[in-house]
Each structure stands twice: as structure tokens, then as C-alpha cells.
Backbone as CSV, one residue per row, in Angstrom:
resi,resn,N_x,N_y,N_z,CA_x,CA_y,CA_z,C_x,C_y,C_z
1,MET,-9.435,-6.092,15.705,-10.020,-6.968,14.701,-11.008,-7.905,15.390
2,TYR,-12.150,-8.076,14.773,-13.153,-9.004,15.256,-13.154,-10.222,14.337
3,THR,-13.273,-11.412,14.914,-13.264,-12.645,14.129,-14.459,-13.510,14.500
4,LEU,-15.132,-14.017,13.491,-16.231,-14.955,13.662,-15.813,-16.292,13.067
5,ASP,-15.882,-17.355,13.863,-15.674,-18.703,13.337,-16.991,-19.148,12.717
6,TYR,-16.912,-19.645,11.485,-18.124,-20.014,10.751,-17.889,-21.336,10.036
7,GLU,-18.928,-22.138,9.983,-18.865,-23.441,9.302,-19.715,-23.374,8.039
8,ILE,-19.066,-23.454,6.884,-19.798,-23.491,5.615,-20.403,-24.881,5.477
9,THR,-21.705,-24.923,5.227,-22.409,-26.198,5.125,-22.436,-26.686,3.677
10,ASP,-22.726,-27.954,3.515,-22.855,-28.523,2.169,-23.935,-27.801,1.373
11,SER,-24.996,-27.351,2.052,-26.091,-26.675,1.346,-25.681,-25.305,0.810
12,GLU,-24.576,-24.750,1.315,-24.081,-23.464,0.814,-23.137,-23.623,-0.385
13,VAL,-22.833,-24.853,-0.728,-21.965,-25.135,-1.873,-22.847,-25.283,-3.112
14,GLU,-22.526,-24.517,-4.136,-23.271,-24.558,-5.394,-22.947,-25.869,-6.109
15,GLU,-23.953,-26.690,-6.321,-23.740,-28.027,-6.882,-23.046,-27.981,-8.243
16,SER,-23.470,-27.094,-9.116,-22.905,-27.076,-10.466,-21.445,-26.609,-10.501
17,TYR,-21.037,-25.762,-9.547,-19.655,-25.283,-9.504,-18.786,-26.092,-8.542
18,ALA,-19.418,-26.791,-7.624,-18.737,-27.560,-6.573,-17.945,-26.659,-5.625
19,HIS,-18.337,-25.379,-5.532,-17.787,-24.471,-4.516,-18.865,-23.448,-4.146
20,VAL,-18.554,-22.608,-3.186,-19.513,-21.607,-2.721,-19.694,-20.533,-3.794
21,HIS,-20.931,-20.230,-4.120,-21.272,-19.208,-5.112,-20.885,-17.829,-4.578
22,HIS,-20.524,-16.928,-5.467,-20.073,-15.594,-5.039,-21.144,-14.852,-4.230
23,ALA,-22.402,-15.022,-4.564,-23.466,-14.336,-3.814,-23.559,-14.868,-2.390
24,THR,-23.291,-16.137,-2.201,-23.313,-16.724,-0.858,-22.183,-16.155,-0.010
25,THR,-21.045,-15.865,-0.641,-19.945,-15.275,0.136,-20.345,-13.908,0.682
26,LEU,-21.173,-13.167,-0.045,-21.647,-11.876,0.457,-22.512,-12.075,1.702
27,CYS,-23.310,-13.146,1.723,-24.120,-13.457,2.909,-23.241,-13.839,4.093
28,ILE,-22.165,-14.557,3.823,-21.244,-14.941,4.896,-20.549,-13.698,5.457
29,LEU,-20.152,-12.778,4.594,-19.570,-11.517,5.073,-20.577,-10.759,5.930
30,GLU,-21.843,-10.758,5.508,-22.879,-10.078,6.285,-23.043,-10.716,7.664
31,LYS,-22.978,-12.033,7.737,-23.059,-12.709,9.036,-21.944,-12.209,9.952
32,GLY,-20.763,-11.975,9.394,-19.661,-11.432,10.182,-19.966,-10.036,10.698
33,ARG,-20.542,-9.184,9.854,-20.879,-7.818,10.277,-21.978,-7.829,11.330
34,LEU,-22.994,-8.680,11.159,-24.076,-8.765,12.139,-23.556,-9.290,13.474
35,SER,-22.650,-10.248,13.423,-22.049,-10.770,14.648,-21.211,-9.689,15.335
36,LEU,-20.513,-8.880,14.552,-19.742,-7.758,15.099,-20.659,-6.800,15.844
37,LEU,-21.795,-6.458,15.246,-22.742,-5.549,15.904,-23.205,-6.113,17.244
38,GLU,-23.498,-7.400,17.285,-23.879,-8.026,18.562,-22.729,-7.938,19.559
39,HIS,-21.521,-8.219,19.087,-20.331,-8.211,19.943,-20.113,-6.847,20.605
40,ILE,-20.390,-5.769,19.879,-20.162,-4.428,20.437,-21.389,-3.883,21.166
41,GLY,-22.436,-4.710,21.275,-23.606,-4.311,22.060,-24.695,-3.590,21.294
42,PHE,-24.677,-3.685,19.966,-25.692,-3.031,19.138,-26.253,-4.017,18.119
43,PRO,-26.981,-5.049,18.599,-27.548,-6.012,17.646,-28.428,-5.300,16.621
44,ASN,-28.396,-5.790,15.406,-29.145,-5.170,14.321,-30.624,-5.010,14.672
45,GLU,-31.207,-6.005,15.348,-32.632,-5.942,15.698,-32.926,-4.737,16.598
46,SER,-32.024,-4.442,17.539,-32.275,-3.307,18.435,-32.126,-1.984,17.682
47,LEU,-31.226,-1.919,16.719,-31.102,-0.697,15.910,-32.387,-0.481,15.105
48,ILE,-32.897,-1.548,14.505,-34.130,-1.447,13.723,-35.295,-1.001,14.602
49,GLU,-35.369,-1.537,15.824,-36.424,-1.106,16.755,-36.339,0.384,17.053
50,GLN,-35.122,0.954,16.988,-34.928,2.390,17.211,-35.143,3.200,15.932
51,GLY,-35.468,2.525,14.839,-35.677,3.211,13.565,-34.391,3.518,12.833
52,ILE,-33.307,2.807,13.186,-32.007,3.010,12.536,-31.686,1.775,11.710
53,PHE,-31.439,1.991,10.417,-31.118,0.898,9.505,-29.709,1.114,8.970
54,LEU,-28.867,0.097,9.055,-27.527,0.183,8.486,-27.617,-0.327,7.047
55,VAL,-27.381,0.580,6.097,-27.606,0.294,4.684,-26.281,0.312,3.939
56,LEU,-25.986,-0.805,3.254,-24.763,-0.868,2.456,-24.821,0.141,1.321
57,THR,-23.725,0.852,1.135,-23.623,1.786,0.020,-22.547,1.352,-0.971
58,ARG,-21.650,0.476,-0.511,-20.578,0.005,-1.399,-19.969,-1.262,-0.820
59,ILE,-19.675,-2.187,-1.708,-18.898,-3.356,-1.319,-18.012,-3.732,-2.503
60,ASP,-16.720,-3.786,-2.249,-15.727,-4.125,-3.262,-15.095,-5.442,-2.840
61,VAL,-15.291,-6.485,-3.647,-14.886,-7.827,-3.258,-13.845,-8.377,-4.222
62,GLN,-12.821,-8.999,-3.649,-11.834,-9.739,-4.436,-11.956,-11.204,-4.064
63,TYR,-12.165,-12.031,-5.072,-12.271,-13.470,-4.878,-10.918,-14.084,-5.206
64,LYS,-10.239,-14.610,-4.195,-8.877,-15.116,-4.365,-8.796,-16.636,-4.437
65,ARG,-9.665,-17.313,-3.711,-9.657,-18.781,-3.664,-11.090,-19.289,-3.564
66,GLU,-11.292,-20.495,-4.059,-12.592,-21.134,-3.914,-12.846,-21.468,-2.449
67,LEU,-14.118,-21.457,-2.089,-14.529,-21.895,-0.757,-15.374,-23.152,-0.894
68,PHE,-15.151,-24.075,0.035,-15.874,-25.333,0.066,-16.496,-25.495,1.446
69,ALA,-17.262,-26.557,1.639,-17.820,-26.839,2.958,-16.683,-27.026,3.954
70,GLY,-16.893,-26.479,5.150,-15.881,-26.611,6.196,-15.694,-25.303,6.941
71,PRO,-14.734,-25.292,7.864,-14.550,-24.113,8.719,-13.831,-22.964,8.019
72,VAL,-14.303,-21.760,8.319,-13.650,-20.527,7.872,-13.687,-19.535,9.030
73,GLN,-12.894,-18.502,8.907,-12.995,-17.357,9.815,-13.378,-16.144,8.991
74,VAL,-14.289,-15.361,9.533,-14.717,-14.110,8.909,-14.179,-12.989,9.786
75,THR,-13.386,-12.096,9.198,-12.821,-11.009,9.984,-13.483,-9.686,9.638
76,CYS,-13.495,-8.800,10.628,-13.917,-7.407,10.468,-12.782,-6.585,11.071
77,GLU,-12.183,-5.705,10.276,-11.039,-4.955,10.771,-10.970,-3.572,10.130
78,ASN,-10.097,-2.759,10.691,-9.883,-1.390,10.200,-11.190,-0.605,10.111
79,MET,-11.969,-0.671,11.192,-13.246,0.027,11.235,-13.024,1.536,11.344
80,ARG,-13.804,2.280,10.558,-13.718,3.744,10.610,-15.117,4.335,10.461
81,VAL,-15.272,5.502,11.090,-16.492,6.271,10.915,-16.070,7.665,10.488
82,GLU,-16.587,8.109,9.359,-16.324,9.451,8.850,-17.659,10.094,8.508
83,ASP,-18.004,11.117,9.280,-19.282,11.802,9.123,-20.408,10.781,9.274
84,LYS,-21.174,10.511,8.230,-22.291,9.564,8.314,-21.913,8.175,7.780
85,ARG,-20.679,8.025,7.314,-20.262,6.805,6.633,-19.386,5.918,7.519
86,PHE,-19.744,4.647,7.577,-18.959,3.624,8.261,-18.199,2.835,7.197
87,SER,-17.004,2.367,7.519,-16.289,1.487,6.602,-15.491,0.457,7.395
88,LEU,-15.255,-0.663,6.758,-14.426,-1.706,7.349,-13.928,-2.630,6.254
89,GLN,-12.880,-3.354,6.577,-12.368,-4.385,5.692,-12.798,-5.728,6.264
90,GLN,-13.075,-6.662,5.371,-13.435,-8.004,5.796,-12.656,-9.020,4.981
91,ARG,-12.427,-10.156,5.603,-11.791,-11.273,4.915,-12.489,-12.561,5.331
92,ILE,-12.479,-13.528,4.428,-12.862,-14.890,4.761,-11.603,-15.722,4.603
93,LEU,-11.199,-16.352,5.703,-9.972,-17.137,5.730,-10.321,-18.613,5.792
94,LYS,-9.735,-19.391,4.888,-9.933,-20.839,4.919,-9.178,-21.408,6.110
95,GLN,-9.785,-22.364,6.777,-9.166,-22.985,7.941,-8.833,-24.440,7.627
96,PRO,-7.813,-25.003,8.198,-7.006,-24.468,9.293,-5.817,-23.616,8.848
97,ALA,-5.546,-23.538,7.551,-4.329,-22.860,7.083,-4.385,-21.342,7.202
98,GLY,-5.575,-20.769,7.245,-5.706,-19.322,7.370,-5.447,-18.565,6.082
99,LYS,-5.549,-19.238,4.938,-5.317,-18.566,3.653,-6.529,-17.717,3.279
100,VAL,-6.260,-16.520,2.766,-7.319,-15.590,2.399,-8.032,-16.087,1.143
101,ALA,-9.342,-16.267,1.250,-10.154,-16.655,0.102,-10.896,-15.449,-0.465
102,ILE,-11.383,-14.577,0.417,-12.177,-13.415,0.019,-11.673,-12.196,0.787
103,GLU,-11.523,-11.082,0.081,-11.229,-9.792,0.721,-12.283,-8.802,0.263
104,ALA,-12.744,-7.969,1.197,-13.787,-7.009,0.844,-13.601,-5.703,1.600
105,MET,-13.917,-4.612,0.941,-14.016,-3.304,1.560,-15.500,-2.954,1.542
106,VAL,-16.044,-2.658,2.720,-17.484,-2.447,2.863,-17.736,-1.051,3.426
107,GLU,-18.694,-0.354,2.846,-19.136,0.945,3.354,-20.646,0.900,3.548
108,PHE,-21.107,1.578,4.600,-22.543,1.677,4.845,-22.834,2.954,5.611
109,VAL,-24.104,3.319,5.614,-24.563,4.492,6.363,-25.670,4.061,7.308
110,ALA,-25.876,4.875,8.333,-27.038,4.720,9.197,-28.164,5.521,8.551
111,MET,-29.303,4.880,8.362,-30.427,5.554,7.720,-31.580,5.623,8.705
112,ASP,-32.205,6.793,8.773,-33.404,6.970,9.574,-34.560,6.298,8.843
113,GLY,-35.233,5.368,9.526,-36.310,4.620,8.893,-37.475,5.476,8.459
114,ALA,-37.758,6.538,9.196,-38.903,7.388,8.867,-38.631,8.287,7.667
115,SER,-37.481,8.964,7.669,-37.184,9.922,6.593,-36.484,9.283,5.408
116,LYS,-35.951,8.074,5.595,-35.187,7.377,4.549,-33.955,8.178,4.122
117,ARG,-33.360,8.871,5.081,-32.156,9.671,4.829,-31.026,9.212,5.732
118,ALA,-29.806,9.370,5.221,-28.633,9.050,6.035,-28.565,10.021,7.208
119,ILE,-28.220,9.470,8.365,-28.115,10.281,9.579,-26.799,9.953,10.274
120,ARG,-26.422,10.810,11.193,-25.305,10.470,12.073,-25.821,9.412,13.048
121,ALA,-25.075,8.331,13.157,-25.465,7.266,14.076,-25.258,7.735,15.505
122,PRO,-25.934,7.109,16.450,-25.725,7.477,17.848,-24.233,7.401,18.203
123,GLU,-23.792,8.357,18.993,-22.378,8.448,19.368,-21.870,7.158,20.000
124,GLU,-22.717,6.514,20.808,-22.298,5.262,21.458,-21.972,4.191,20.429
125,LEU,-22.746,4.129,19.351,-22.503,3.154,18.293,-21.203,3.472,17.553
126,THR,-21.013,4.723,17.198,-19.794,5.078,16.455,-18.552,4.845,17.307
127,GLN,-18.633,5.134,18.592,-17.487,4.899,19.473,-17.209,3.400,19.603
128,ALA,-18.249,2.603,19.816,-18.067,1.161,19.963,-17.515,0.547,18.685
129,PHE,-18.023,0.999,17.548,-17.582,0.489,16.243,-16.112,0.826,16.011
130,SER,-15.744,2.073,16.288,-14.374,2.522,16.063,-13.377,1.933,17.060
131,ALA,-13.869,1.485,18.220,-12.988,0.988,19.275,-12.572,-0.470,19.110
132,VAL,-13.184,-1.182,18.153,-12.821,-2.591,17.982,-11.376,-2.667,17.508
133,VAL,-10.609,-3.429,18.269,-9.180,-3.550,17.945,-8.897,-4.945,17.445
């Protein structure tokens, strides 16, 4: 499991709801995935330079608790690669109690920038992604 410590800022809190908007939580989950890629040695920028784009194909989100400004942890776990499809589970945990606020199942593919088609990702990437414990 990979964990990113993240600080939700006041500017990320929707004024009219007085909590984080659901669309903002998707951005926070993405920050966790991008940080994971850096952690395993495949920053998104370097993949793009190689003409490889990681494109979301599905995200299933359960909103369990409101999020407010303050510390959270974003997790990436249960990573799998099947053929051209990557999948992982993510959670946003409120801190310091560690209560689950958001749970998500995320799927994406590696897409060749030139052909705009799903491709098998480089073996090194799939191995690094699958090896995160």
C-alpha cells in the first residue's frame, strides 16, 4: 500500500457546502495516483515524454464522510495489471483518527499518444506498479 499525506486547504472547501466538493475529492485521489507513479520511478511527465498517457476508464466512488480543511491520507492499494488494464483501490482517510471518508475503485489504460489506442504498458512499469505492497 502506498500512502500520501495531504493537507486540504481552505481554498479546497466549497464555501456554500462548508466541506470539500465531490469533484475536488477526485483531484485529491489523482494527486495520490500521480505521487504513486513518482514513488515507483515513473513520473507522469516522463511517461508523457515517451508518448504514453495513462487514461482513466472507470472510477467508482463512495462518499462516506464530509471532508474539511486539514490533514488527510490518500492511499493506493491492491494494484493489479490485467492485459492492458490497470486497477487499484484508493481511500481518503481523515486524520488523525484515520476514518474513511472516500473509497474509490479506479481503472485506467496506457494509451499510445500517436495512435490514441490502448497499449500494453512497458514491462518495467507494470512490474513496479504491481510490486507496491
